[in-house]
C-alpha positions as CSV (number, residue, x, y, z in Angstrom):
1,M,0.3,26.6,19.9
2,S,3.8,28.1,19.6
3,R,5.3,24.7,18.9
4,I,2.9,23.9,16.1
5,H,4.7,25.8,13.3
6,P,6.1,24.6,10.0
7,T,9.8,24.1,9.4
8,V,12.0,23.3,6.4
9,I,13.7,20.0,5.8
10,S,17.1,20.1,4.1
11,N,19.4,17.3,3.1
12,G,20.9,17.4,6.6
13,G,17.6,17.3,8.4
14,I,15.1,19.7,9.9
15,E,16.4,23.2,10.3
16,E,15.2,26.5,11.7
17,E,11.6,27.7,11.2
18,Q,10.7,29.3,7.9
19,Q,7.4,30.0,6.2
20,I,6.9,28.6,2.7
21,P,4.0,29.6,0.5
22,C,2.0,26.5,-0.3
23,A,1.4,27.6,-3.9
24,A,5.1,28.1,-4.6
25,A,6.8,26.1,-7.4
26,A,8.9,24.3,-4.7
27,A,8.4,21.7,-2.0
28,S,5.8,22.8,0.6
29,A,6.3,22.4,4.3
30,W,3.5,21.3,6.6
31,T,3.2,20.5,10.3
32,V,1.2,17.5,11.4
33,W,-0.1,17.4,14.9
34,K,-1.6,14.1,16.0
35,K,-4.4,15.9,18.0
36,S,-8.0,16.8,17.2
37,S,-8.4,20.6,16.5
38,M,-11.4,20.4,18.9
39,A,-9.0,19.5,21.7
40,F,-11.6,17.3,23.4
41,H,-10.3,14.7,25.9
42,G,-10.0,11.3,24.4
43,T,-10.0,12.4,20.7
44,D,-7.6,10.8,18.3
45,G,-7.5,13.1,15.3
46,F,-5.1,15.2,13.3
47,S,-4.5,18.9,12.8
48,I,-2.4,19.8,9.8
49,Y,-1.0,23.3,9.3
50,D,0.3,24.9,6.2
51,G,3.5,27.0,5.7
52,K,1.8,30.1,7.1
53,G,0.7,28.3,10.3
54,N,-3.0,28.1,9.1
55,L,-5.1,25.0,9.9
56,A,-5.4,23.4,6.4
57,F,-6.6,19.9,7.1
58,R,-8.1,18.0,10.0
59,V,-9.5,14.7,11.1
60,E,-11.9,14.6,14.1
61,N,-12.0,11.2,15.5
62,Y,-13.7,10.5,18.9
63,S,-13.0,6.9,19.3
64,R,-9.8,5.0,20.0
65,K,-11.4,1.6,19.3
66,H,-10.1,-1.0,16.9
67,K,-11.0,-0.4,13.3
68,C,-13.7,-3.1,13.4
69,F,-15.7,-0.8,15.8
70,A,-14.5,2.7,15.0
71,G,-15.6,2.9,11.4
72,E,-14.4,5.3,8.8
73,L,-12.3,8.5,9.2
74,L,-13.2,11.7,7.5
75,L,-10.4,14.0,6.1
76,M,-11.6,17.6,6.1
77,D,-10.2,21.0,5.1
78,G,-9.5,23.6,7.8
79,A,-13.1,24.8,7.7
80,G,-14.6,21.4,8.3
81,N,-15.6,20.6,4.7
82,A,-15.4,16.9,3.9
83,L,-12.7,16.0,1.3
84,M,-12.2,12.2,1.5
85,A,-13.6,9.3,3.5
86,L,-11.1,6.7,4.6
87,K,-12.6,3.3,5.3
88,P,-11.0,0.2,6.7
89,Q,-11.6,-3.2,5.2
90,I,-12.6,-5.2,8.3
91,L,-11.5,-8.7,7.2
92,S,-8.0,-8.0,5.8
93,L,-4.8,-9.5,6.8
94,H,-2.9,-6.7,5.0
95,N,-4.8,-4.1,7.0
96,R,-6.3,-2.6,3.8
97,W,-7.9,0.8,3.7
98,S,-9.7,2.6,0.9
99,G,-10.0,6.3,0.1
100,F,-13.3,7.7,-1.3
101,S,-13.9,11.2,-2.8
102,A,-16.8,13.4,-1.7
103,N,-19.0,11.9,-4.4
104,K,-18.2,8.4,-3.0
105,T,-15.9,7.3,-5.9
106,Q,-13.1,5.1,-4.8
107,V,-9.8,6.9,-5.3
108,F,-7.2,4.5,-3.9
109,S,-6.6,1.5,-1.7
110,M,-3.7,1.3,0.8
111,R,-2.3,-1.7,2.6
112,R,0.7,-3.3,4.3
113,P,2.9,-5.0,1.7
114,S,2.9,-8.3,3.5
115,I,1.2,-9.9,6.5
116,F,4.7,-11.1,7.5
117,Q,6.6,-7.8,7.2
118,S,6.8,-4.9,9.7
119,C,3.6,-2.9,9.9
120,D,5.6,0.2,9.2
121,G,5.5,-0.3,5.5
122,A,2.6,0.6,3.2
123,E,1.7,0.5,-0.5
124,V,-0.9,2.4,-2.5
125,F,-2.9,1.4,-5.6
126,M,-4.8,4.0,-7.4
127,E,-8.3,3.2,-8.9
128,P,-9.6,2.0,-11.2
129,A,-7.7,-1.3,-10.9
130,K,-8.6,-2.9,-14.3
131,G,-5.7,-3.4,-16.5
132,R,-3.3,-2.1,-13.9
133,S,0.2,-3.4,-13.3
134,P,0.5,-5.3,-10.0
135,A,3.2,-2.8,-8.9
136,P,1.9,-0.1,-6.4
137,D,1.5,3.5,-7.6
138,F,3.0,4.7,-4.3
139,Q,5.0,3.0,-1.5
140,T,6.7,4.0,1.8
141,E,10.3,3.8,2.7
142,G,11.6,4.1,6.3
143,C,9.9,4.0,9.6
144,F,6.7,6.0,10.0
145,S,6.4,5.3,13.8
146,R,9.8,6.9,14.2
147,R,8.8,9.8,11.9
148,D,11.6,9.0,9.5
149,C,9.7,8.0,6.4
150,K,9.3,8.8,2.7
151,I,6.5,8.3,0.2
152,L,7.8,7.2,-3.2
153,G,6.0,7.2,-6.5
154,A,5.9,4.4,-9.0
155,D,9.2,5.7,-10.5
156,G,10.9,5.6,-7.2
157,C,11.1,9.4,-6.9
158,E,10.3,11.0,-3.6
159,V,6.8,12.4,-3.3
160,A,6.8,13.4,0.3
161,R,9.0,13.1,3.4
162,M,8.2,13.0,7.1
163,G,10.7,13.9,9.8
164,R,11.0,14.7,13.5
165,K,10.0,18.2,14.4
166,K,12.4,20.6,16.1
167,A,11.5,23.5,18.2
168,N,15.0,24.8,17.6
169,K,18.4,23.5,16.6
170,S,18.8,21.6,19.9
171,I,15.3,20.6,21.0
172,T,13.3,17.8,19.2
173,L,9.6,17.6,19.9
174,G,7.7,14.4,20.7
175,D,6.4,12.2,17.9
176,D,2.9,13.6,18.2
177,V,4.1,16.6,16.2
178,F,6.1,16.0,13.0
179,S,7.1,17.8,9.8
180,L,5.9,16.9,6.4
181,V,7.5,18.1,3.1
182,I,5.6,17.5,-0.1
183,Q,7.2,17.9,-3.5
184,P,5.7,20.3,-6.1
185,N,2.9,19.2,-8.5
186,V,1.8,16.5,-6.0
187,D,-1.8,16.1,-4.8
188,V,-1.5,17.4,-1.2
189,E,-5.0,16.1,-0.3
190,L,-4.0,12.6,-1.4
191,V,-0.7,12.7,0.7
192,M,-2.7,13.8,3.8
193,A,-5.0,10.8,3.4
194,F,-2.0,8.5,3.1
195,V,-0.5,9.9,6.3
196,V,-3.7,9.4,8.3
197,I,-4.0,5.8,7.1
198,M,-0.3,5.1,7.8
199,D,-1.0,6.1,11.4
200,R,-3.6,3.4,11.6
201,I,-1.5,0.8,9.8
202,C,1.5,1.5,12.0
203,R,-0.5,1.7,15.2
204,R,0.7,-1.7,16.5
205,S,4.4,-0.7,16.3
206,R,3.6,2.6,18.1
207,S,1.8,1.0,21.0
């Protein structure tokens, strides 16, 4: 577990390890490990650690099947309490997913921008949809499968950034572990849901 530890991202890239309090009035650093916290063979989940190295979010998925057969994913906190259900729309050329709160209210929908574009892009529409501009509320920029990606708000400002994880200044870890920096006053739970769905939307480019 020594390699699963948050780092700081500066303008020049990922630097040395440093703990950042999650509640601070500054960007918070997280470490995303594409592995179930249960560590069972064949799982395909996520373990997400906060700036102090504590397990903060997780996804336990026991199937690597296509979304038509695997069903929804459940985003939980570190203790295993359900936070959000992430459900794929089966017949969708845009690879659309929807996020639902614990009381089953739809929070957002997420999809590829175009069936003709690279599957590394995604856009998010918050609910309710009535009277909403056709422009997305969030969209990605960069290449998620290479762990070089930003999530931008409707105003074009950066909401979160993903980058390659470094064990030290000279060693970069594999893409199953990556760093995530989230800007202050941003819904962290929502960003975590976006990251999990992006992994599914971008799966074809990673295979």
